[in-house]
C-alpha positions, 0 to 999 in steps of 0.5 A: 932844474928838478922842478922843471922836470917834475912839472914836465912829469906832471904834464905828461901824467895829465895828458896821458891819463886813461880817460877821454880828452873830453873829461880831461878838458872838462876838468881843466875848464871847470878849474878855469871857471873856479879860478875866475869865480867870485868866491875867492878863498874857496876855489880849492875847496870847490875843486876838491869837492868836484873832483871827488863828487864827479870823479874828475881829474884833480890834476887837470882841475888844479892846472885850471886853478893855476891859470890865475896866478899872483902875477895876474890876480890884480888884473883879473880882479880889476877886470872883474870889477870893471866888467861888472860895473860896465854891465850894471851901469855902476860908475867904476871906483876911482879910489878908496879913502885910506884915512880910516882902515877899520873893517867897517869903514872899508866894508862901507866903501866897498859895499856898493861894488859887491854886486858888480864884482859878483856879476863881473866875476860870474860872467868872466868865469863863464867866458873863461871856462867856455873858452878853456874847454875847446882849447884844452880839448884841442891841445890834449888830442893834438898832443896825444896824436903826436905822441902816438897814443890813442885818443880815447873818446867816451862812448856815446849813450845808447840812442832811443828810437821814436817808436 
């Protein structure tokens, strides 16, 4: 059970950081956006770059990336392609011909579905990221309030008058 205690410790670190719930929820939502976005294989690099470039919470970004797991990847990929085909009016593929498994033959079979996959993945990642932010924000603020901690908000920028 050591891994479950390590996971709980990591979750406590994530929820009790000295940053605003907004920034933590934003980092989590960005991770969710990346996990559903089309460039599979580059998600971790995108998360590391954003954590470094924007000084975001890497643990929250990583937690967002973990939303898409090996158990859900087939459903996510299928849903991505289905949504893209639906939006672009492309018929959903029924099956692939496995008689020739050379890279060029597979590419020629998959090529008509690249644009639907990219469109479906982009729409799905935007929707998932936009949905993840308010849920994560609510959960983080609620957890911090129940734990007796202070819910720190980022200060608002100074307002500029009209005159």
